PQR file of N, CA, C, O and H, with PARSE charges and radii, in Angstrom:
ATOM      1  N   MET A   1       3.770   4.225 -31.777 -0.4000 1.5000
ATOM      2  CA  MET A   1       5.128   3.801 -31.574 -0.0000 2.0000
ATOM      3  C   MET A   1       5.180   2.844 -30.362  0.5500 1.7000
ATOM      4  O   MET A   1       4.496   3.053 -29.361 -0.5500 1.4000
ATOM      5  N   ALA A   2       5.968   1.848 -30.478 -0.4000 1.5000
ATOM      6  CA  ALA A   2       6.157   0.893 -29.400 -0.0000 2.0000
ATOM      7  C   ALA A   2       7.167   1.457 -28.421  0.5500 1.7000
ATOM      8  O   ALA A   2       8.166   2.063 -28.810 -0.5500 1.4000
ATOM      9  H   ALA A   2       6.524   1.678 -31.292  0.4000 1.0000
ATOM     10  N   LYS A   3       6.893   1.252 -27.177 -0.4000 1.5000
ATOM     11  CA  LYS A   3       7.804   1.684 -26.128 -0.0000 2.0000
ATOM     12  C   LYS A   3       8.773   0.566 -25.769  0.5500 1.7000
ATOM     13  O   LYS A   3       8.362  -0.582 -25.601 -0.5500 1.4000
ATOM     14  H   LYS A   3       6.082   0.760 -26.861  0.4000 1.0000
ATOM     15  N   LYS A   4      10.051   0.891 -25.650 -0.4000 1.5000
ATOM     16  CA  LYS A   4      10.977  -0.164 -25.291 -0.0000 2.0000
ATOM     17  C   LYS A   4      10.837  -0.531 -23.821  0.5500 1.7000
ATOM     18  O   LYS A   4      10.499   0.314 -22.991 -0.5500 1.4000
ATOM     19  H   LYS A   4      10.385   1.824 -25.786  0.4000 1.0000
ATOM     20  N   LYS A   5      11.092  -1.756 -23.513 -0.4000 1.5000
ATOM     21  CA  LYS A   5      10.908  -2.260 -22.156 -0.0000 2.0000
ATOM     22  C   LYS A   5      12.130  -1.824 -21.335  0.5500 1.7000
ATOM     23  O   LYS A   5      13.259  -2.200 -21.647 -0.5500 1.4000
ATOM     24  H   LYS A   5      11.367  -2.442 -24.187  0.4000 1.0000
ATOM     25  N   GLY A   6      11.897  -1.039 -20.299 -0.4000 1.5000
ATOM     26  CA  GLY A   6      12.995  -0.553 -19.479 -0.0000 2.0000
ATOM     27  C   GLY A   6      13.114  -1.312 -18.167  0.5500 1.7000
ATOM     28  O   GLY A   6      12.463  -2.336 -17.959 -0.5500 1.4000
ATOM     29  H   GLY A   6      10.979  -0.733 -20.045  0.4000 1.0000
ATOM     30  N   ASN A   7      13.950  -0.796 -17.298 -0.4000 1.5000
ATOM     31  CA  ASN A   7      14.194  -1.437 -15.994 -0.0000 2.0000
ATOM     32  C   ASN A   7      13.195  -0.936 -14.924  0.5500 1.7000
ATOM     33  O   ASN A   7      13.063  -1.562 -13.872 -0.5500 1.4000
ATOM     34  H   ASN A   7      14.480   0.035 -17.467  0.4000 1.0000
ATOM     35  N   ARG A   8      12.493   0.188 -15.185 -0.4000 1.5000
ATOM     36  CA  ARG A   8      11.575   0.738 -14.221 -0.0000 2.0000
ATOM     37  C   ARG A   8      10.226   0.106 -14.333  0.5500 1.7000
ATOM     38  O   ARG A   8       9.685  -0.019 -15.431 -0.5500 1.4000
ATOM     39  H   ARG A   8      12.601   0.696 -16.039  0.4000 1.0000
ATOM     40  N   VAL A   9       9.657  -0.307 -13.188 -0.4000 1.5000
ATOM     41  CA  VAL A   9       8.311  -0.923 -13.143 -0.0000 2.0000
ATOM     42  C   VAL A   9       7.507  -0.164 -12.101  0.5500 1.7000
ATOM     43  O   VAL A   9       8.053   0.390 -11.146 -0.5500 1.4000
ATOM     44  H   VAL A   9      10.097  -0.206 -12.296  0.4000 1.0000
ATOM     45  N   VAL A  10       6.188  -0.151 -12.309 -0.4000 1.5000
ATOM     46  CA  VAL A  10       5.260   0.435 -11.343 -0.0000 2.0000
ATOM     47  C   VAL A  10       4.904  -0.618 -10.309  0.5500 1.7000
ATOM     48  O   VAL A  10       4.534  -1.743 -10.645 -0.5500 1.4000
ATOM     49  H   VAL A  10       5.745  -0.601 -13.084  0.4000 1.0000
ATOM     50  N   ILE A  11       5.025  -0.226  -9.027 -0.4000 1.5000
ATOM     51  CA  ILE A  11       4.701  -1.158  -7.939 -0.0000 2.0000
ATOM     52  C   ILE A  11       3.604  -0.610  -7.049  0.5500 1.7000
ATOM     53  O   ILE A  11       3.348   0.594  -7.025 -0.5500 1.4000
ATOM     54  H   ILE A  11       5.326   0.688  -8.754  0.4000 1.0000
ATOM     55  N   LYS A  12       2.957  -1.507  -6.317 -0.4000 1.5000
ATOM     56  CA  LYS A  12       1.911  -1.129  -5.406 -0.0000 2.0000
ATOM     57  C   LYS A  12       2.425  -1.405  -3.989  0.5500 1.7000
ATOM     58  O   LYS A  12       2.853  -2.515  -3.670 -0.5500 1.4000
ATOM     59  H   LYS A  12       3.165  -2.485  -6.337  0.4000 1.0000
ATOM     60  N   LEU A  13       2.371  -0.341  -3.129 -0.4000 1.5000
ATOM     61  CA  LEU A  13       2.747  -0.502  -1.709 -0.0000 2.0000
ATOM     62  C   LEU A  13       1.495  -0.454  -0.886  0.5500 1.7000
ATOM     63  O   LEU A  13       0.769   0.541  -0.890 -0.5500 1.4000
ATOM     64  H   LEU A  13       2.023   0.560  -3.387  0.4000 1.0000
ATOM     65  N   ARG A  14       1.231  -1.569  -0.154 -0.4000 1.5000
ATOM     66  CA  ARG A  14       0.005  -1.646   0.645 -0.0000 2.0000
ATOM     67  C   ARG A  14       0.410  -1.574   2.153  0.5500 1.7000
ATOM     68  O   ARG A  14       1.408  -2.155   2.581 -0.5500 1.4000
ATOM     69  H   ARG A  14       1.820  -2.377  -0.151  0.4000 1.0000
ATOM     70  N   SER A  15      -0.392  -0.857   2.898 -0.4000 1.5000
ATOM     71  CA  SER A  15      -0.166  -0.701   4.336 -0.0000 2.0000
ATOM     72  C   SER A  15      -0.340  -2.067   5.030  0.5500 1.7000
ATOM     73  O   SER A  15      -1.208  -2.868   4.681 -0.5500 1.4000
ATOM     74  H   SER A  15      -1.202  -0.386   2.550  0.4000 1.0000
ATOM     75  N   ALA A  16       0.529  -2.287   6.027 -0.4000 1.5000
ATOM     76  CA  ALA A  16       0.447  -3.532   6.800 -0.0000 2.0000
ATOM     77  C   ALA A  16      -0.706  -3.503   7.795  0.5500 1.7000
ATOM     78  O   ALA A  16      -1.145  -4.559   8.251 -0.5500 1.4000
ATOM     79  H   ALA A  16       1.234  -1.637   6.310  0.4000 1.0000
ATOM     80  N   GLU A  17      -1.205  -2.322   8.141 -0.4000 1.5000
ATOM     81  CA  GLU A  17      -2.241  -2.208   9.180 -0.0000 2.0000
ATOM     82  C   GLU A  17      -3.602  -1.791   8.661  0.5500 1.7000
ATOM     83  O   GLU A  17      -4.599  -1.975   9.359 -0.5500 1.4000
ATOM     84  H   GLU A  17      -0.848  -1.464   7.770  0.4000 1.0000
ATOM     85  N   SER A  18      -3.680  -1.238   7.463 -0.4000 1.5000
ATOM     86  CA  SER A  18      -4.978  -0.863   6.891 -0.0000 2.0000
ATOM     87  C   SER A  18      -4.943  -1.171   5.391  0.5500 1.7000
ATOM     88  O   SER A  18      -3.964  -1.733   4.901 -0.5500 1.4000
ATOM     89  H   SER A  18      -2.870  -1.088   6.896  0.4000 1.0000
ATOM     90  N   GLY A  19      -5.949  -0.826   4.695 -0.4000 1.5000
ATOM     91  CA  GLY A  19      -6.024  -1.129   3.257 -0.0000 2.0000
ATOM     92  C   GLY A  19      -5.480  -0.050   2.357  0.5500 1.7000
ATOM     93  O   GLY A  19      -5.629  -0.149   1.139 -0.5500 1.4000
ATOM     94  H   GLY A  19      -6.745  -0.370   5.093  0.4000 1.0000
ATOM     95  N   HIS A  20      -4.849   0.987   2.906 -0.4000 1.5000
ATOM     96  CA  HIS A  20      -4.390   2.079   2.062 -0.0000 2.0000
ATOM     97  C   HIS A  20      -3.268   1.697   1.178  0.5500 1.7000
ATOM     98  O   HIS A  20      -2.442   0.861   1.546 -0.5500 1.4000
ATOM     99  H   HIS A  20      -4.729   1.067   3.896  0.4000 1.0000
ATOM    100  N   VAL A  21      -3.203   2.315  -0.046 -0.4000 1.5000
ATOM    101  CA  VAL A  21      -2.252   1.928  -1.058 -0.0000 2.0000
ATOM    102  C   VAL A  21      -1.516   3.126  -1.606  0.5500 1.7000
ATOM    103  O   VAL A  21      -2.139   4.150  -1.889 -0.5500 1.4000
ATOM    104  H   VAL A  21      -3.874   2.995  -0.344  0.4000 1.0000
ATOM    105  N   TYR A  22      -0.205   3.031  -1.764 -0.4000 1.5000
ATOM    106  CA  TYR A  22       0.595   4.003  -2.498 -0.0000 2.0000
ATOM    107  C   TYR A  22       1.074   3.347  -3.754  0.5500 1.7000
ATOM    108  O   TYR A  22       1.354   2.149  -3.744 -0.5500 1.4000
ATOM    109  H   TYR A  22       0.301   2.199  -1.534  0.4000 1.0000
ATOM    110  N   TRP A  23       1.188   4.108  -4.887 -0.4000 1.5000
ATOM    111  CA  TRP A  23       1.785   3.621  -6.133 -0.0000 2.0000
ATOM    112  C   TRP A  23       3.098   4.286  -6.301  0.5500 1.7000
ATOM    113  O   TRP A  23       3.229   5.484  -6.050 -0.5500 1.4000
ATOM    114  H   TRP A  23       0.960   5.082  -4.896  0.4000 1.0000
ATOM    115  N   SER A  24       4.105   3.520  -6.732 -0.4000 1.5000
ATOM    116  CA  SER A  24       5.434   4.070  -6.937 -0.0000 2.0000
ATOM    117  C   SER A  24       6.131   3.314  -8.023  0.5500 1.7000
ATOM    118  O   SER A  24       5.589   2.351  -8.565 -0.5500 1.4000
ATOM    119  H   SER A  24       3.999   2.546  -6.936  0.4000 1.0000
ATOM    120  N   GLU A  25       7.329   3.740  -8.349 -0.4000 1.5000
ATOM    121  CA  GLU A  25       8.183   3.057  -9.328 -0.0000 2.0000
ATOM    122  C   GLU A  25       9.449   2.610  -8.677  0.5500 1.7000
ATOM    123  O   GLU A  25       9.921   3.212  -7.713 -0.5500 1.4000
ATOM    124  H   GLU A  25       7.769   4.522  -7.909  0.4000 1.0000
ATOM    125  N   LYS A  26       9.993   1.560  -9.201 -0.4000 1.5000
ATOM    126  CA  LYS A  26      11.348   1.119  -8.757 -0.0000 2.0000
ATOM    127  C   LYS A  26      12.118   0.571  -9.922  0.5500 1.7000
ATOM    128  O   LYS A  26      11.539   0.112 -10.906 -0.5500 1.4000
ATOM    129  H   LYS A  26       9.610   1.071  -9.985  0.4000 1.0000
ATOM    130  N   ASN A  27      13.434   0.620  -9.809 -0.4000 1.5000
ATOM    131  CA  ASN A  27      14.304   0.077 -10.820 -0.0000 2.0000
ATOM    132  C   ASN A  27      14.601  -1.365 -10.446  0.5500 1.7000
ATOM    133  O   ASN A  27      15.276  -1.639  -9.453 -0.5500 1.4000
ATOM    134  H   ASN A  27      13.904   0.994  -9.009  0.4000 1.0000
ATOM    135  N   ARG A  28      14.078  -2.293 -11.269 -0.4000 1.5000
ATOM    136  CA  ARG A  28      14.207  -3.723 -10.893 -0.0000 2.0000
ATOM    137  C   ARG A  28      15.666  -4.216 -11.030  0.5500 1.7000
ATOM    138  O   ARG A  28      16.026  -5.242 -10.454 -0.5500 1.4000
ATOM    139  H   ARG A  28      13.530  -2.070 -12.075  0.4000 1.0000
ATOM    140  N   LYS A  29      16.479  -3.505 -11.772 -0.4000 1.5000
ATOM    141  CA  LYS A  29      17.898  -3.905 -11.935 -0.0000 2.0000
ATOM    142  C   LYS A  29      18.692  -3.573 -10.622  0.5500 1.7000
ATOM    143  O   LYS A  29      19.567  -4.334 -10.209 -0.5500 1.4000
ATOM    144  H   LYS A  29      16.186  -2.671 -12.240  0.4000 1.0000
ATOM    145  N   ASN A  30      18.365  -2.447 -10.005 -0.4000 1.5000
ATOM    146  CA  ASN A  30      19.111  -2.031  -8.794 -0.0000 2.0000
ATOM    147  C   ASN A  30      18.527  -2.685  -7.536  0.5500 1.7000
ATOM    148  O   ASN A  30      19.267  -2.969  -6.594 -0.5500 1.4000
ATOM    149  H   ASN A  30      17.654  -1.829 -10.341  0.4000 1.0000
ATOM    150  N   ASP A  31      17.210  -2.929  -7.508 -0.4000 1.5000
ATOM    151  CA  ASP A  31      16.541  -3.464  -6.317 -0.0000 2.0000
ATOM    152  C   ASP A  31      15.597  -4.581  -6.735  0.5500 1.7000
ATOM    153  O   ASP A  31      14.438  -4.321  -7.057 -0.5500 1.4000
ATOM    154  H   ASP A  31      16.609  -2.699  -8.274  0.4000 1.0000
ATOM    155  N   SER A  32      16.077  -5.821  -6.735 -0.4000 1.5000
ATOM    156  CA  SER A  32      15.268  -6.944  -7.205 -0.0000 2.0000
ATOM    157  C   SER A  32      14.411  -7.521  -6.069  0.5500 1.7000
ATOM    158  O   SER A  32      13.490  -8.292  -6.337 -0.5500 1.4000
ATOM    159  H   SER A  32      17.019  -6.032  -6.474  0.4000 1.0000
ATOM    160  N   THR A  33      14.688  -7.171  -4.829 -0.4000 1.5000
ATOM    161  CA  THR A  33      13.937  -7.730  -3.697 -0.0000 2.0000
ATOM    162  C   THR A  33      12.628  -6.900  -3.495  0.5500 1.7000
ATOM    163  O   THR A  33      12.475  -5.832  -4.087 -0.5500 1.4000
ATOM    164  H   THR A  33      15.436  -6.545  -4.611  0.4000 1.0000
ATOM    165  N   ARG A  34      11.743  -7.383  -2.699 -0.4000 1.5000
ATOM    166  CA  ARG A  34      10.493  -6.685  -2.380 -0.0000 2.0000
ATOM    167  C   ARG A  34      10.777  -5.512  -1.453  0.5500 1.7000
ATOM    168  O   ARG A  34      11.538  -5.641  -0.495 -0.5500 1.4000
ATOM    169  H   ARG A  34      11.867  -8.251  -2.218  0.4000 1.0000
ATOM    170  N   LEU A  35      10.174  -4.387  -1.736 -0.4000 1.5000
ATOM    171  CA  LEU A  35      10.400  -3.132  -1.015 -0.0000 2.0000
ATOM    172  C   LEU A  35       9.529  -3.080   0.223  0.5500 1.7000
ATOM    173  O   LEU A  35       8.373  -3.501   0.209 -0.5500 1.4000
ATOM    174  H   LEU A  35       9.555  -4.282  -2.514  0.4000 1.0000
ATOM    175  N   GLU A  36      10.110  -2.551   1.306 -0.4000 1.5000
ATOM    176  CA  GLU A  36       9.359  -2.240   2.554 -0.0000 2.0000
ATOM    177  C   GLU A  36       9.762  -0.844   2.977  0.5500 1.7000
ATOM    178  O   GLU A  36      10.944  -0.573   3.188 -0.5500 1.4000
ATOM    179  H   GLU A  36      11.050  -2.209   1.318  0.4000 1.0000
ATOM    180  N   LEU A  37       8.766   0.065   3.106 -0.4000 1.5000
ATOM    181  CA  LEU A  37       9.015   1.442   3.481 -0.0000 2.0000
ATOM    182  C   LEU A  37       8.088   1.866   4.604  0.5500 1.7000
ATOM    183  O   LEU A  37       6.986   1.337   4.743 -0.5500 1.4000
ATOM    184  H   LEU A  37       7.806  -0.156   2.934  0.4000 1.0000
ATOM    185  N   ARG A  38       8.536   2.817   5.400 -0.4000 1.5000
ATOM    186  CA  ARG A  38       7.666   3.425   6.372 -0.0000 2.0000
ATOM    187  C   ARG A  38       7.096   4.692   5.757  0.5500 1.7000
ATOM    188  O   ARG A  38       7.835   5.630   5.459 -0.5500 1.4000
ATOM    189  H   ARG A  38       9.432   3.247   5.287  0.4000 1.0000
ATOM    190  N   ARG A  39       5.781   4.721   5.567 -0.4000 1.5000
ATOM    191  CA  ARG A  39       5.095   5.848   4.954 -0.0000 2.0000
ATOM    192  C   ARG A  39       3.944   6.277   5.863  0.5500 1.7000
ATOM    193  O   ARG A  39       3.547   5.552   6.775 -0.5500 1.4000
ATOM    194  H   ARG A  39       5.181   3.959   5.809  0.4000 1.0000
ATOM    195  N   TYR A  40       3.422   7.466   5.593 -0.4000 1.5000
ATOM    196  CA  TYR A  40       2.274   7.997   6.357 -0.0000 2.0000
ATOM    197  C   TYR A  40       1.012   7.349   5.861  0.5500 1.7000
ATOM    198  O   TYR A  40       0.773   7.291   4.655 -0.5500 1.4000
ATOM    199  H   TYR A  40       3.744   8.055   4.852  0.4000 1.0000
ATOM    200  N   ASP A  41       0.195   6.857   6.778 -0.4000 1.5000
ATOM    201  CA  ASP A  41      -1.077   6.279   6.470 -0.0000 2.0000
ATOM    202  C   ASP A  41      -2.166   7.263   6.886  0.5500 1.7000
ATOM    203  O   ASP A  41      -2.359   7.467   8.085 -0.5500 1.4000
ATOM    204  H   ASP A  41       0.390   6.904   7.758  0.4000 1.0000
ATOM    205  N   PRO A  42      -2.885   7.881   5.952 -0.5600 1.5000
ATOM    206  CA  PRO A  42      -3.871   8.874   6.278  0.2800 2.0000
ATOM    207  C   PRO A  42      -5.115   8.300   6.958  0.5500 1.7000
ATOM    208  O   PRO A  42      -5.847   9.039   7.618 -0.5500 1.4000
ATOM    209  N   ILE A  43      -5.366   7.007   6.809 -0.4000 1.5000
ATOM    210  CA  ILE A  43      -6.522   6.394   7.465 -0.0000 2.0000
ATOM    211  C   ILE A  43      -6.247   6.270   8.969  0.5500 1.7000
ATOM    212  O   ILE A  43      -7.122   6.575   9.779 -0.5500 1.4000
ATOM    213  H   ILE A  43      -4.772   6.407   6.273  0.4000 1.0000
ATOM    214  N   LEU A  44      -5.063   5.834   9.342 -0.4000 1.5000
ATOM    215  CA  LEU A  44      -4.672   5.701  10.740 -0.0000 2.0000
ATOM    216  C   LEU A  44      -4.034   6.947  11.332  0.5500 1.7000
ATOM    217  O   LEU A  44      -3.876   7.065  12.547 -0.5500 1.4000
ATOM    218  H   LEU A  44      -4.353   5.587   8.684  0.4000 1.0000
ATOM    219  N   ARG A  45      -3.659   7.905  10.424 -0.4000 1.5000
ATOM    220  CA  ARG A  45      -3.003   9.125  10.797 -0.0000 2.0000
ATOM    221  C   ARG A  45      -1.732   8.931  11.572  0.5500 1.7000
ATOM    222  O   ARG A  45      -1.487   9.606  12.573 -0.5500 1.4000
ATOM    223  H   ARG A  45      -3.787   7.809   9.437  0.4000 1.0000
ATOM    224  N   LYS A  46      -0.899   7.977  11.093 -0.4000 1.5000
ATOM    225  CA  LYS A  46       0.440   7.740  11.659 -0.0000 2.0000
ATOM    226  C   LYS A  46       1.307   7.011  10.614  0.5500 1.7000
ATOM    227  O   LYS A  46       0.796   6.573   9.583 -0.5500 1.4000
ATOM    228  H   LYS A  46      -1.098   7.429  10.280  0.4000 1.0000
ATOM    229  N   HIS A  47       2.593   6.884  10.878 -0.4000 1.5000
ATOM    230  CA  HIS A  47       3.498   6.225   9.998 -0.0000 2.0000
ATOM    231  C   HIS A  47       3.470   4.717  10.276  0.5500 1.7000
ATOM    232  O   HIS A  47       3.545   4.293  11.430 -0.5500 1.4000
ATOM    233  H   HIS A  47       3.008   7.239  11.716  0.4000 1.0000
ATOM    234  N   VAL A  48       3.360   3.906   9.207 -0.4000 1.5000
ATOM    235  CA  VAL A  48       3.349   2.475   9.347 -0.0000 2.0000
ATOM    236  C   VAL A  48       4.185   1.885   8.205  0.5500 1.7000
ATOM    237  O   VAL A  48       4.591   2.600   7.289 -0.5500 1.4000
ATOM    238  H   VAL A  48       3.299   4.250   8.270  0.4000 1.0000
ATOM    239  N   VAL A  49       4.434   0.587   8.272 -0.4000 1.5000
ATOM    240  CA  VAL A  49       5.162  -0.119   7.261 -0.0000 2.0000
ATOM    241  C   VAL A  49       4.309  -0.419   6.063  0.5500 1.7000
ATOM    242  O   VAL A  49       3.194  -0.920   6.210 -0.5500 1.4000
ATOM    243  H   VAL A  49       4.104   0.006   9.016  0.4000 1.0000
ATOM    244  N   TYR A  50       4.803  -0.128   4.874 -0.4000 1.5000
ATOM    245  CA  TYR A  50       4.160  -0.441   3.620 -0.0000 2.0000
ATOM    246  C   TYR A  50       5.004  -1.498   2.917  0.5500 1.7000
ATOM    247  O   TYR A  50       6.224  -1.361   2.832 -0.5500 1.4000
ATOM    248  H   TYR A  50       5.709   0.278   4.754  0.4000 1.0000
ATOM    249  N   LYS A  51       4.360  -2.556   2.408 -0.4000 1.5000
ATOM    250  CA  LYS A  51       5.072  -3.643   1.751 -0.0000 2.0000
ATOM    251  C   LYS A  51       4.628  -3.723   0.259  0.5500 1.7000
ATOM    252  O   LYS A  51       3.476  -3.481  -0.101 -0.5500 1.4000
ATOM    253  H   LYS A  51       3.368  -2.667   2.477  0.4000 1.0000
ATOM    254  N   GLU A  52       5.610  -4.072  -0.555 -0.4000 1.5000
ATOM    255  CA  GLU A  52       5.358  -4.219  -1.983 -0.0000 2.0000
ATOM    256  C   GLU A  52       4.507  -5.401  -2.323  0.5500 1.7000
ATOM    257  O   GLU A  52       4.739  -6.497  -1.813 -0.5500 1.4000
ATOM    258  H   GLU A  52       6.546  -4.269  -0.263  0.4000 1.0000
ATOM    259  N   GLU A  53       3.511  -5.208  -3.186 -0.4000 1.5000
ATOM    260  CA  GLU A  53       2.630  -6.286  -3.639 -0.0000 2.0000
ATOM    261  C   GLU A  53       2.871  -6.545  -5.097  0.5500 1.7000
ATOM    262  O   GLU A  53       3.488  -5.730  -5.783 -0.5500 1.4000
ATOM    263  H   GLU A  53       3.323  -4.317  -3.600  0.4000 1.0000
ATOM    264  N   LYS A  54       2.400  -7.651  -5.574 -0.4000 1.5000
ATOM    265  CA  LYS A  54       2.483  -7.962  -7.003 -0.0000 2.0000
ATOM    266  C   LYS A  54       1.440  -7.167  -7.742  0.5500 1.7000
ATOM    267  O   LYS A  54       1.332  -7.275  -8.963 -0.5500 1.4000
ATOM    268  H   LYS A  54       1.898  -8.313  -5.017  0.4000 1.0000
TER
END
């Protein structure tokens, strides 16, 4: 069965200070801009900014 194309897409959030990556989903209809979140980086063991990548 074919899946209908929805508004939710899988995005990659990469740490601004190290190479660590989080995978998440976002609704492109509600938030069309690139996401920036403060998340915990286990490599650096502190909270840093994560930016959305293509």
